[in-house]
C-alpha positions in Angstrom: -0.3 -0.5 -0.1 1.5 3.5 -1.3 2.9 5.8 1.6 0.4 8.9 -0.1 -2.6 6.1 0.5 -1.8 5.5 4.0 -2.5 9.0 4.9 -5.0 9.4 3.3 -6.7 6.7 5.4 -5.4 8.2 8.7 -7.1 12.2 7.7 -10.5 10.1 7.0 -10.0 8.6 9.6 -9.3 11.2 12.2 -11.2 11.5 15.4 -11.1 8.5 14.7 -7.3 7.5 15.5 -7.1 10.3 17.8 -10.0 9.0 19.7 -8.0 5.9 20.8 -4.0 7.7 21.4 -5.9 10.4 23.9 -7.4 7.2 25.4 -4.2 5.3 25.5 -2.6 8.3 27.3 -5.3 9.3 29.8 -5.4 5.6 30.9 -1.6 5.5 31.3 -1.6 8.7 33.2 -4.6 8.1 36.0 -3.5 4.8 35.8 0.4 5.9 37.1 -1.3 8.4 39.0 -3.4 6.7 41.5 -0.7 3.0 41.4 0.6 2.2 44.9 4.1 2.4 45.1 6.1 -1.0 45.7 9.1 -3.2 47.8 11.5 -5.1 46.7 13.3 -7.8 48.8 15.7 -10.0 47.4 16.4 -13.9 48.6 19.0 -16.4 47.1 19.7 -20.3 47.1 22.2 -22.0 45.6 21.5 -25.4 43.4 24.0 -28.2 43.7 26.1 -28.0 40.4 26.5 -32.8 40.9 22.8 -33.7 42.3 24.2 -37.6 42.8 20.3 -38.8 42.4 19.6 -36.6 38.6 22.8 -38.7 37.9 21.5 -42.3 39.2 20.6 -43.2 35.6 22.0 -40.3 33.6 25.4 -41.9 33.8 25.0 -45.3 33.2 25.6 -45.9 29.5 23.8 -43.9 26.0 21.0 -46.7 25.6 19.4 -45.8 29.4 19.6 -41.9 28.9 16.5 -41.1 28.0 15.8 -41.2 31.9 17.9 -38.3 32.3 15.6 -35.5 32.5 13.4 -37.3 35.6 15.5 -34.9 37.7 17.0 -31.3 36.1 19.4 -29.4 38.0 20.5 -26.5 35.9 19.5 -23.3 37.3 17.6 -22.0 34.1 15.6 -25.1 35.3 14.7 -24.6 38.3 14.7 -21.2 37.8 11.5 -22.3 36.6 10.4 -24.7 39.5 10.8 -21.7 41.7 7.9 -20.2 40.0 5.7 -22.7 39.0 2.6 -23.2 40.2 3.7 -26.1 42.4 6.3 -23.6 44.4 3.6 -20.6 44.2 0.5 -22.3 45.1 2.2 -23.3 48.5 3.7 -19.8 49.1 -0.1 -18.0 48.8 -1.5 -21.3 50.8 1.5 -20.5 54.0 0.9 -16.6 54.2 -2.8 -16.8 53.7 -2.6 -14.9 49.9 -5.8 -15.5 48.7 -7.1 -12.1 47.2 -5.6 -9.2 44.7 -6.9 -5.9 45.0 -5.4 -5.1 41.2 -5.2 -1.4 39.6 -7.8 -1.9 37.0 -10.8 -2.4 40.5 -9.0 0.6 42.1 -9.7 2.9 38.8 -12.8 1.8 38.6 -13.5 2.1 42.5 -12.5 5.7 42.0 -14.4 6.0 38.9 -17.6 4.2 39.8 -17.4 4.9 43.5 -18.1 1.5 44.1 -15.6 -0.8 45.7 -15.2 -4.4 43.5 -14.7 -7.9 46.1 -10.9 -8.5 45.2 -10.2 -11.5 42.5 -8.5 -14.3 43.5 -5.0 -14.9 43.9 -3.8 -17.2 41.2 -0.2 -19.3 40.9 0.5 -16.9 37.4 -0.5 -14.0 38.4 2.0 -14.4 41.9 4.4 -14.7 39.8 5.4 -12.6 36.5 9.0 -11.4 35.3 8.0 -7.7 35.9 7.9 -5.1 38.6 5.0 -3.3 36.0 2.6 -6.5 37.1 3.8 -5.7 41.1 2.7 -2.2 40.4 -0.7 -3.4 38.7 -1.3 -5.6 41.5 0.8 -4.5 44.5 2.7 -7.7 45.2 5.1 -10.3 42.9 7.1 -12.4 43.0 9.7 -13.6 40.2 13.3 -15.2 39.9 16.7 -15.1 37.8 19.0 -17.3 37.9 22.7 -14.8 38.3 25.0 -16.1 35.4 28.0 -17.9 35.7 26.7 -19.4 38.4 24.6 -22.0 41.0 22.8 -19.3 42.5 19.3 -18.0 42.1 17.6 -14.9 43.2 14.4 -14.9 44.2 12.7 -10.5 43.7 9.6 -10.1 46.4 7.5 -7.2 45.1 4.7 -5.3 47.6 3.1 -2.4 49.2 4.6 -3.0 53.3 8.4 -4.4 53.2 8.0 -7.0 55.6 5.4 -8.7 54.0 8.4 -8.4 50.9 11.0 -9.9 52.9 8.7 -12.7 54.0 7.3 -13.4 51.0 10.3 -13.2 49.1 12.0 -15.7 52.3 9.0 -18.0 52.3 8.8 -18.4 48.4 12.6 -19.5 49.4 11.9 -22.3 51.9 9.3 -23.6 50.1 10.8 -24.0 46.9 14.4 -26.1 49.1 10.5 -28.3 51.0 9.6 -28.5 46.9 13.3 -29.3 45.9 13.6 -32.3 48.8 10.7 -33.7 47.8 11.0 -34.0 44.4 14.6 -35.4 45.0 12.7 -38.0 47.5 10.2 -38.7 44.7 12.6 -39.0 41.5 14.7 -40.7 44.3 12.6 -44.4 44.0 11.4 -43.3 40.7 15.1 -43.8 39.4 15.8 -47.2 41.8 13.0 -48.8 39.9 14.7 -47.7 36.6 17.9 -48.9 38.5 16.4 -52.4 38.7 14.8 -53.4 35.7 17.7 -52.0 34.4 20.1 -53.7 36.8 18.4 -57.3 36.1 18.7 -56.2 32.2 22.6 -55.6 32.3 22.9 -59.1 34.9 21.3 -61.0 32.3 24.1 -59.4 29.6 27.1 -59.7 31.9 26.3 -63.5 31.4 25.2 -63.4 27.5 28.4 -61.7 26.9 31.0 -64.0 28.7 29.0 -66.6 27.2 29.9 -65.9 24.2 33.3 -65.3 24.8 34.3 -68.5 25.7 31.9 -70.4 23.0 34.3 -68.3 21.0 37.3 -69.2 22.4 37.0 -73.0 22.0 35.4 -72.6 18.6 39.2 -70.4 17.7 41.1 -72.7 19.4 42.7 -69.0 21.3 43.4 -69.0 25.3 45.8 -66.5 25.3 46.7 -64.1 22.0 50.3 -63.3 23.2 51.7 -67.1 24.0 50.0 -69.1 21.3 50.6 -67.1 18.5 54.9 -67.6 19.5 54.3 -70.9 19.9 52.6 -70.4 15.9 55.6 -68.2 14.9 58.2 -71.2 16.5 56.4 -73.6 14.3 56.9 -72.6 11.9 61.0 -71.4 12.0 61.7 -75.2 12.8 59.7 -76.4 9.9 61.5 -74.2 8.1 65.2 -75.4 9.8 64.0 -78.8 8.9 63.5 -78.6 5.4 66.3 -76.6 5.3 68.8 -79.9 6.2 66.4 -82.2 3.7 67.6 -80.6 0.9 70.8 -80.5 2.1 70.9 -84.3 2.4 69.1 -84.2 -1.1 72.4 -82.5 -1.8 74.5 -85.1 -0.7 72.6 -87.6 -1.9 72.7 -86.8 -5.2 76.4 -86.2 -4.8 76.8 -89.9 -3.8 74.8 -91.9 -6.4 76.8 -89.5 -8.8 79.8 -91.3 -7.1 78.3 -94.4 -7.1 77.3 -95.0 -10.6 80.8 -93.5 -12.2 82.3 -96.3 -10.0 84.0 -96.9 -6.6 88.4 -97.1 -7.4 89.4 -95.8 -3.7 88.9 -96.9 -0.4 88.8 -93.6 0.4 86.1 -94.1 -1.9 83.9 -96.1 -0.1 83.3 -94.4 3.4 80.4 -92.9 1.5 78.6 -95.1 2.2 78.5 -95.7 5.5 76.2 -93.2 6.1 73.7 -95.7 4.3 74.7 -99.1 6.6 72.1 -98.8 8.7 69.6 -97.9 6.4 70.6 -101.3 4.4 72.3 -103.8 6.5 73.5 -105.6 2.7 75.9 -103.6 2.2 77.1 -104.3 5.2 77.9 -107.1 4.3 79.1 -106.7 0.9 81.8 -103.9 2.4 82.7 -107.4 4.2 83.4 -109.0 0.8 84.6 -106.3 -0.8 87.4 -106.3 2.1 88.1 -109.8 2.5 88.9 -109.9 -1.7 90.5 -107.3 -1.3 93.0 -108.8 1.2 93.2 -112.3 -0.8 94.5 -110.4 -4.2 96.6 -108.5 -1.6 98.3 -111.9 -0.9 97.9 -113.4 -4.4 99.7 -110.8 -5.8 103.0 -111.2 -4.0 102.6 -114.1 -4.9 101.6 -114.6 -8.3 101.4 -112.3 -11.1 98.2 -110.2 -12.4 98.2 -112.8 -15.5 97.9 -116.3 -12.7 94.4 -117.3 -12.9 94.1 -117.2 -9.2 94.5 -113.0 -8.9 92.1 -112.9 -12.0 89.3 -114.8 -10.7 90.0 -112.4 -7.1 89.8 -110.2 -9.2 86.0 -110.8 -10.5 85.5 -111.5 -7.3 86.0 -107.7 -5.9 84.4 -106.8 -9.2 81.2 -109.2 -8.6 80.9 -107.0 -4.6 81.2 -103.6 -6.0 79.3 -104.0 -8.6 76.2 -104.9 -6.4 77.7 -102.3 -3.3 76.5 -99.8 -6.5 73.1 -101.4 -6.8 72.2 -101.0 -3.1 73.3 -97.7 -2.7 71.8 -97.0 -5.2 68.8 -97.9 -4.2 69.4 -96.8 -0.8 69.9 -93.3 -1.8 66.8 -93.3 -4.4 64.6 -94.7 -1.5 66.0 -92.2 1.2 66.3 -89.5 -2.0 62.3 -90.4 -1.7 61.8 -89.9 1.8 63.3 -87.2 2.5 61.3 -85.7 -0.7 57.8 -86.5 1.1 59.3 -84.9 4.4 59.4 -82.0 3.0 56.7 -81.2 1.0 54.6 -82.2 4.2 56.9 -79.1 6.0 55.8 -77.2 3.0 52.6 -78.1 3.4 52.4 -76.9 7.3 54.1 -74.0 6.4 51.5 -73.3 4.6 48.6 -74.0 6.8 50.7 -71.7 9.5 51.2 -68.8 7.0 47.7 -69.0 5.8 46.4 -69.1 10.2 48.5 -66.4 10.9 47.2 -64.1 8.2 43.5 -65.1 9.0 44.2 -64.3 13.1 43.8 -60.4 13.0 40.3 -60.8 12.7 40.4 -63.1 14.9 41.9 -61.4 17.0 39.3 -58.5 16.3 36.9 -60.7 17.6 38.2 -61.6 21.0 38.8 -58.4 21.4 35.3 -57.1 21.0 33.9 -59.4 22.6 36.5 -59.0 25.8 35.5 -55.1 25.7 32.1 -56.5 25.7 33.1 -58.4 28.8 34.8 -55.8 30.2 31.9 -52.8 29.3 28.8 -55.1 31.2 30.5 -56.1 33.6 30.6 -52.2 34.0 27.4 -51.0 34.2 26.8 -53.7 36.6 28.8 -52.7 38.8 27.8 -49.3 38.4 24.3 -49.9 38.2 25.1 -51.8 41.9 26.5 -48.9 43.4 23.4 -46.5 42.2 20.8 -48.5 43.7 22.4 -48.2 47.4 22.6 -44.7 46.4 19.3 -44.1 45.1 18.3 -46.8 48.7 19.4 -43.5 50.4 18.3 -40.9 48.8 14.7 -41.8 48.6 14.9 -42.2 52.8 16.5 -38.5 53.0 15.3 -34.9 53.0 18.8 -33.2 51.9 17.6 -31.4 49.5 19.1 -30.2 45.8 19.0 -26.3 46.9 21.1 -24.3 49.6 19.3 -21.1 51.1 22.6 -18.7 50.6 20.7 -15.3 52.0 17.6 -14.7 53.3 16.1 -11.3 52.4 16.6 -8.9 55.3 14.7 -5.5 56.1 17.8 -2.7 55.2 17.4 0.8 57.9 16.0 2.9 55.0 14.0 1.5 52.4 13.1 3.4 49.1 9.9 1.6 47.4 9.6 1.6 43.2 7.0 4.6 42.3 6.0 4.3 38.6 7.9 6.2 36.1 4.9 8.4 35.0 7.1 10.6 32.0 8.7 6.6 31.1 5.1 4.9 30.9 3.8 8.4 29.2 5.8 7.6 26.0 5.5 4.5 26.5 0.9 4.8 26.1 2.1 7.1 22.8 3.6 5.0 21.2 0.9 2.2 22.1 -1.6 4.8 21.1 0.3 4.9 17.8 0.5 1.4 17.1 -2.7 0.9 18.2 -4.8 3.5 16.7 -3.3 2.8 13.8 -4.3 -0.5 13.9 -8.1 0.3 14.6 -8.3 2.2 11.8 -6.9 -0.5 9.3 -9.7 -3.0 10.6 -12.4 0.0 10.4 -11.1 0.2 6.9 -10.9 -2.9 6.0 -14.0 -3.5 7.4 -15.5 -1.1 5.3 -17.8 -2.2 2.3 -18.0 1.3 0.7 -16.5 1.9 -2.4 -13.7 4.3 -2.2 -12.8 6.0 -5.2 -14.0 5.6 -8.7 -12.1 3.2 -10.1 -13.9 0.7 -8.1 -17.6 2.1 -8.5 -16.5 1.8 -12.5 -15.6 -1.9 -11.9 -17.9 -3.1 -9.7 -20.6 -2.5 -11.7 -20.2 -2.1 -14.6 -21.1 1.8 -15.7 -19.4 4.2 -16.9 -18.7 7.4 -15.1 -20.5 11.1 -15.8 -18.8 13.1 -13.4 -17.5 13.6 -10.3 -18.9 16.4 -7.8 -16.7 17.0 -4.4 -18.4 17.1 -1.3 -19.8 19.8 -0.3 -21.8 21.8 2.8 -26.0 23.2 2.7 -24.7 26.2 2.7 -22.5 25.2 -0.7 -25.4 24.0 -2.3 -27.2 27.3 -1.8 -28.7 28.4 -5.5 -27.1 31.7 -4.4 -23.5 30.4 -4.4 -23.9 29.2 -7.8 -22.2 32.3 -9.9 -19.5 33.4 -6.4 -16.2 32.8 -8.6 -14.2 29.8 -6.6 -17.0 28.5 -4.7 -17.7 24.7 -4.9 -20.8 25.4 -5.8 -19.2 27.2 -9.4 -17.1 24.2 -9.7 -20.4 21.9 -9.3 -21.9 24.2 -12.2 -19.3 22.9 -14.7 -19.6 20.0 -13.5 -23.4 20.0 -14.6 -23.2 21.3 -16.6 -20.8 18.5 -18.2 -23.4 15.8 -17.2 -26.7 17.3 -18.9 -24.8 17.5 -22.4 -24.2 13.8 -22.2 -27.7 13.3 -21.9 -29.6 12.1 -25.8 -30.3 14.2 -27.3 -34.1 15.2 -27.2 -34.1 13.2 -24.3 -36.9 15.7 -21.6 -37.5 12.8 -18.7 -34.9 11.7 -16.3 -34.6 9.9 -13.1 -32.2 10.4 -10.6 -32.0 7.4 -7.9 -29.5 5.4 -5.6 -29.3 2.6 -3.5 -29.2 4.8 -0.1 -29.8 7.5 1.9 -27.8 10.8 2.1 -26.1 9.7 -1.6 -26.0 13.3 -3.3 -29.4 12.3 -5.2 -30.5 16.1 -4.6 -27.4 18.2 -5.2 -27.5 16.2 -9.0 -30.9 17.3 -9.2 -31.3 20.8 -7.5 -27.9 21.7 -10.2 -29.3 20.1 -14.0 -32.5 21.6 -12.9 -30.8 25.3 -12.3 -28.5 25.0 -15.7 -31.3 24.0 -17.5 -33.8 26.0 -16.9 -31.1 29.4 -16.4 -28.3 28.3 -18.8 -30.5 26.0 -21.9 -33.4 28.8 -21.0 -35.6 25.5 -21.4 -38.5 25.1 -18.8 -37.9 22.6 -15.9 -39.6 21.0 -13.2 -38.0 19.0 -10.9 -40.3 16.9 -8.8 -39.7 16.0 -4.8 -40.2 11.9 -4.6 -37.6 12.0 -1.3 -41.2 11.4 1.6 -38.5 11.1 4.0 -36.0 13.9 3.6 -36.7 16.0 1.3 -34.3 19.2 0.7 -35.1 20.1 -3.3 -38.3 22.9 -1.7 -35.8 24.2 1.5 -33.0 24.7 -1.6 -35.1 26.9 -3.6 -37.3 28.5 -1.5 -41.0 27.0 -1.8 -43.6 25.5 0.0 -43.5 22.1 1.1 -47.0 21.3 0.2 -48.8 20.9 -1.3 -46.9 17.9 -3.6 -47.0 14.9 -4.8 -48.8 13.2 -1.6 -51.9 15.5 -2.1 -51.8 15.5 -6.4 -52.1 10.6 -5.6 -54.2 11.4 -3.1 -56.7 13.4 -5.1 -56.6 16.2 -2.5 -55.1 18.7 -5.2 -55.4 19.3 -9.4 -51.5 19.1 -10.8 -51.6 22.7 -11.7 -51.4 22.9 -7.7 -48.7 21.5 -7.5 -46.0 22.7 -9.3 -44.8 26.0 -7.6 -42.3 28.4 -9.2 -39.3 29.2 -7.8 -38.0 32.6 -8.2 -35.2 31.5 -11.0 -37.3 32.1 -14.6 -38.0 28.7 -16.1 -37.2 26.7 -12.9 -39.9 24.7 -11.4 -40.4 22.2 -8.6 -42.5 19.7 -7.5 -42.3 19.0 -3.5 -43.4 16.0 -2.4 -46.0 16.9 0.5 -47.4 15.5 2.8 -47.7 11.3 2.4 -50.6 9.4 3.4 -52.8 6.3 3.0 -54.2 8.0 0.3 -51.8 8.5 -1.8 -50.1 5.3 -2.6 -53.5 3.7 -4.1 -53.2 6.8 -6.3 -50.1 6.2 -6.8 -50.7 4.0 -9.6 -53.8 5.3 -11.1 -51.6 8.9 -12.1 -48.0 8.3 -12.1 -48.8 7.9 -15.9 -50.9 11.0 -16.2 -48.7 12.8 -15.0 -45.7 12.3 -16.4 -47.5 12.7 -19.4 -49.0 16.6 -18.3 -45.2 17.3 -17.0 -43.4 16.3 -20.7 -46.8 18.4 -22.5 -45.3 20.9 -20.4 -42.2 21.2 -19.2 -38.9 20.7 -21.6 -36.9 19.3 -19.0 -38.6 17.2 -16.2 -36.4 15.6 -13.3 -37.7 12.9 -11.0 -35.3 13.7 -7.4 -36.5 9.6 -6.8 -36.2 7.8 -3.4 -33.1 5.3 -3.2 -34.2 2.6 -5.0 -35.4 0.0 -2.7 -37.7 2.0 -1.1 -39.5 2.8 -4.1 -43.2 1.6 -3.9 -44.7 0.4 -7.3 -40.6 0.9 -9.1 -41.5 -1.2 -12.0 -44.4 0.8 -13.2 -43.3 3.6 -11.9 -39.5 3.0 -14.1 -41.7 2.2 -16.5 -42.7 5.1 -18.0 -39.1 6.3 -16.7 -36.6 5.3 -18.5 -33.5 7.4 -18.5 -31.7 7.1 -15.1 -28.7 8.1 -13.1 -27.6 6.4 -9.9 -25.5 8.7 -7.6 -22.6 7.1 -5.7 -21.2 8.6 -2.5 -17.2 7.8 -2.3 -16.6 6.2 1.5 -20.7 6.3 1.9 -22.4 3.9 -0.9 -22.3 0.0 0.3 -20.6 -2.1 -2.9 -23.5 -4.7 -2.4 -26.3 -2.2 -2.0 -25.2 -0.5 -5.2 -25.1 -3.5 -7.4 -27.8 -4.6 -5.8 -30.0 -1.2 -7.0 -28.4 -1.7 -10.8 -29.3 -5.0 -10.4 -32.9 -4.2 -9.9 -33.7 -1.1 -12.7 -32.9 -3.5 -15.1 -34.8 -6.3 -14.1 -37.4 -3.1 -14.4 -35.9 -2.3 -17.6 -34.8 0.9 -16.5 -31.9 2.1 -19.1 -28.6 3.3 -16.4 -26.6 6.3 -18.3 -24.2 6.2 -16.4 -23.0 7.4 -12.8 -22.8 10.5 -10.6 -19.8 10.5 -8.4 -20.4 12.5 -4.9 -17.0 12.5 -3.1 -16.0 12.3 0.7 -12.8 14.8 0.6 -12.4 18.7 -1.3 -9.3 16.7 -2.5 -6.6 17.6 0.1 -4.3 14.8 -2.1 -6.4 13.5 -4.2 
């Protein structure tokens, strides 16, 4: 909404705005002047920062944390407890503060000279965070925690200093009693929770221990460090054994090669000593070889090389050597196969141990997890045992969670608090402006009247013939028409332009509206004056406003006889037409209406209209508002051309629309709208 529009709204509703603002300021000044001053007293209590009862449950693992609000101990929370109805109701009962005399009652008592019965003092009235309420009801309590401390200050206000101190101290004492009681209750409730979870923790501990034992049995883990050390040593032994077998295989390979090449010296036979235990035949063959060699040695001393005996012994020795060679090769091949199998077995075992070592971290993590689970569950179980003992003690003791630090005392001299009239007056001005603006906007929002020419044109779908500014009754006097710069002279120009828009040859026009006071007579009188004085046409204005007639007064003619007398048959049509002091202008007043006038209307309205058409150039009917016209259809059938008047900020939108619908349903030819403006155009 534009600022200019807001200013216009305030100017239109200025009296309402001023009344609201003045009322607010007067109430603030009167209230401040008659408010009784109050005294202030302060007591202090200290809230224990660590309450064993509150920790009964909150020290558990996270799964029990939903119970941590059973006994709240935060200073801010305890401040709310002090201000709660539980504490305040006990204070009211203990001090006998059953009634309260509010400033509102006092004001009405002074204005009406009647003593009002004091209202019952309620806990939420008694406890309020503000001294303004203390002024209103002369007794008040509020609580404020001291920053960065565990101390709560209890402020009490009363019109009597002793009463203020007594209230502050009583609130502190009652709070300590309530805190002690709440601690006992909380301990009992905590005890129920603790015992229930103690059983749960016991079951969880047994389950965790069983899971650990089962895992140890399945995995064979008893001691991680010792078992891992044994596996590493075993792998080392297997590795050394495989190295020895590899060396033996190399030696065996060499021996087999020597055996295949043949043995020519005695020293070479010593290589067979390592396998004599494995093959006893080798010992026999070696003995035979030794015997043959000894015999050959003896024979060579007696005979030559080609001697038959020497040849036979050499042949026997060669046969023994071949036998030894065959047995040696057979034995060494057997040893080689055995060592190979043993080596493969060791390699398989070593591979298995390596796989076991690779899977060891997973088993180790699982083992450690189960050990930790047992440890945590055991800690919870033992903690619950200790907490149950603490809760059982707290449930039977009267120790409070708070400590009284300071009682309110009576100083030697204490000045009461007086309301600051200047401050409250300034506040009331601000409140009055806001409240006044709000009420003005509310009234403006609920106002159904047509507020602008655009709204009238859009809602009624009719052209705007012209706009007439608001005028006083003096402005409407015909004698002011020729005064230069007067409002009437401006209306003169408008009416002239309005009349020129009538169809050529049109002699009669009906001026009507949706409600009384919409400017029908204003438009009718000015059209009549212009047509008679400017256009020099013989004009008659027929005033049919039987309730609120003004045409006769404007032109200084008698109020009767008029239309009513003609319809009733007591006067002829010539007798009801009154000449004015202006040439060519005549007026027919409404006259005095009676029951016979209604019956004559149906029979004489057509002849009346016909008479005026024959004897006058222009006939202007200033009718009542449309909903009030009797036999409206019969009346409009004789006068087709119609002009509706709309008064801005006065004519209701729904009534204007209804009027248009009624006129159109009766066959009226609505020429357009004549708008009567509410203002004289200050900011328009």
